[in-house]
N, C-alpha and C positions, 0 to 999 in steps of 0.2 A: 564681420562678413567679408569674404573675398569675392573676386569676380566669378570664380567657378561656382561658389555656392549661390550667388545671385543668378547665374545662368541656369543652374539646376532648378532652383525654386521657380524661376520664370517659366521653364519648360513644364514643370509640374502644374503650375497654375494655369497655363495656357491649355494644356491637354484636359485636365480634370475639371476645369470650370464648365466646359460644355459637354464633354462626354458624360454619360450617366453613371459615373463611378465615384462621385463625391470628392471634390477638391479639398474641403475641410478635413474629411476623413483621412485622405492620403497624406496631407501635410502633417496632421497630428501623429499618424503612424510613423512617418519618417523622423519626426522630432523626438518621439518617445522611445522608439526602439534603437535608433542610430545615435542617440544622445547628441544631436546636432547642436552646435554652439550657435544658437539663434535666439537672441533676446528681442522679442517683438517690440517692447517699449523702446529699445534702442534703435530700431529700424522701422519706425512708423512711416517714414517717408517712402520706404521701399514698399510697404503694404499699399500705400496710396498709388504708387506708380504701376505696380503689377495689376492692380484692379483697373486702373485707367487703361492699361494695355489691353485687357480683355474687353473693356468697354469699347475701345476703338475697333476691335475685331468685329463686334456686333454691328456697329454703325457702318463699317466698311461693307459688310455683306448685305445689310438690309437698308442701305441709305435711301434707296428709292421708296421703299415702303414707309420708312420713317418720315420722309418729306411729304408723302401723300397723306399720312395720318395727321401731321401738323397742319397742312394746308386745308384739308377737309374739315378738321376740327375747328379751325379759326373761321372758315367760311360758314360753318353751321352756327357758331356763336354770333357772327355778324348778321346773318340772315334772320336768326331768331330775334335779335334785338330790333331789327329794322322792319320786320313783317308785322302785318295786322294779326290779331288774335285768331281770326277766322281763317287765316291762310296757313296751311300746314307746311312745315319745313322738314324735309326728309333728311334723316341722318345717314350719310353714305357709309358703305362698308368700312373704309379706312378710319373714318371718324368713330364708328361703332367699336372697332378694334382698340382705338386709343382710349375710349371710355371704359372698356372692359379691362384694359391694362391698369388704368387708375384704380378701378374697383378691386381688381385682383391684388393690388399692392397694399390695400388697407389692412388686411389681416396681419401683415408684418409688424404693425405698430403694437399688437398684442404681445409680441415676443419681447418687447422692451422691459416688461415687468418680470421676465424670467431670465434675463441675461446673465446674472451672477451664477445661477444654477447651471445654465447651458455652458458657460465658460468652464466650469469644473469638469464637464463631460469630456472636454478635449484631452484630459489627462487620464481618462478611463478607457484603455484600449480594449477591454472586454466589451464595453458598451459599443464602441466604434465598430468592432467586428460584427457584433449582433446587428447593428443598424445597416451595415453593408449587406448582410444576408437578407434583411427586410427589403432593401433596395432591389436586390436580385429577384426576390419573390414578386414585387410589384411589376418589374419589367417583364417577367415571365408570364404572369397572369394577363397583363394588359395586351401582350402581343400574341400569346398562344391560345387564349380562351375567349377573348373578346373580338368580335368581328369589327374590323375597322370601319368607321362611319365616313360621312362625307360633309360634315359641318365645316364651314369656313367663317370668315368674318362677316359674311352675309347672313348666316343662319345660326351661329352660336348664340346662346342665351345668357341672360344675366346670372342665372343659377350656375351655368357652366363656369363663368368667370369667377364666381365666389368659391366654388369647389376647388378650382385650380389655384386660386389665391390662398386658400386655406392649406393646400398641399405645400405651397411654397413656404408658408410660415412654419409648418411642421418640419420642413427640410432644413431649418437652421441647425438642427441637431447634427453633430458630426457623424458622418457615416451614411446619412441619408442624402442621396444625391438630389440637389435642387432641380436640375434639368430632368433627371430620371423620374423623380416623383411627379413633377408637373406634367411631363409628357405622358406618363402612364395614366394619370387622372384625366388628362385631356382625351386620350384614346378611349378611356372608359365612359366618357361623356359623349362619345360619338364624333369627335373631331377627326378629320382626315389626318393621316400620318404627317404629311407635309405641313399642314397648318398647325398641328400640335407642336411640332418642332419650332416653327416660326413664332407662334404665340408664346411659347415657353421662353425662348431666347429674348424676345422683345420685352417680356414681362420682367426679365432680370435687369433691364436698364435702370428703372427707378431704384431698385434695391442696391445695385452697384454704385449709382450716383450718391445715394444716401449714405452708404457705408464709407465711400470715399470722402465725403464732406466731414463726417464724424471723425474719421481717422486723421484727416488733414488738420482739423481743429485740435485734436489731441497732440499732433506732431508739433504744432506751433506753441502749444502750452507746455510741452515737455521740456525737461531740463537737459535732455540730450542734444548734442550738436547735430541736428537732423540733416543738415546739408553737407556735413563733412565728407560723406561718401557718395556724393551725387552721381559721379561718373559710373561708379560700380552699380548703383541702383538703376541708372539709365540702361545698363546692359540687360538687367532683368526685365525692364519695361519693354524694350524692343523685342526680346525673345518671347515674352508673354503675348504681345500683340501678334507677332508673326505665327507662333504656334497656335494661338487661339483662332486665328483666321483659318488655318488649315484644319483645325479640329471641327469648326462649324461646317466646313465643306464636307468633311468626312462623315459627320453624323447625318447630314442631309442625304448623302449618297446611301448610307447604310439603311436609313428609313425607307428610301425609295426602293431599295432592293428587298425589303421585308426582312432584314437581318437585325433589326434593332434589339429584339429580345435576346440575342446572343450575348449581350453584355451581362445578362443575368449570371451566366456561368463564371465570368470574371469576378463579379461581385461576390458570388458564393465562395469562390476559391480564396480570394483575398480576405474575405470576412472570416472564414474558417481558420485560415492560417493566423490571422491576427488574434483570434480567440485562443488558439493553442499557444502562441508565443506569449500571451498575457500571463500564463502560468509560470513562465520562466524569467520574465523581465520585470 
């Protein structure tokens, strides 16, 4: 991997991680059709760093909300342990959001049983194209046929969190956008547009942290000299963080303007093109 490839992959990761167009699908398309000289096992540290870059993007944008969730969550646990049984302890909205993020993350553990089969799909460009078309359909239906609700962290329910968490688990399939699927399901459950985006992005934090830890362990256990290209990898890390920050701001603005569903056309176009190219490559 050279610096240009690291920068390119960092840009792709930063853009597609948050926009509803499937980061895994785009990376798989590039690697399959362009025959990119990219050995994932040889560049495990790079995988760790670009994911950390996108994680930093989320934390930078939602740092205030994250601190509130942690503070109110700890306060609730402290008050719950110190209070009498007859004394009710109110779960504040930020703490409720934190609880629902934890609950929404649980379905991801089910995907561990199917990882070998899911990994094979990254080489099936026909499936990836079809999944992108499905992503487009979800975005189109959620924004064009479903009236936007007004649920926030004050009013969303446990069932809402479970449905969104299940959507995130299904979106590990390449071509299904994690952000697009979870936001679409959130909108269908009556979440407001702004909160659907925020909850979706905050929900990705445990998933990214978990994937980063697993990949980091693999990197240290690998026979490859994972630190040999550290400076090149850091270039991709910085770009992924910067582009990811801009992508989050962009998707929030697009949702506020009611244009989120327009990403459906992009997903349909790329999905159809990918299916067509699958017959020739």
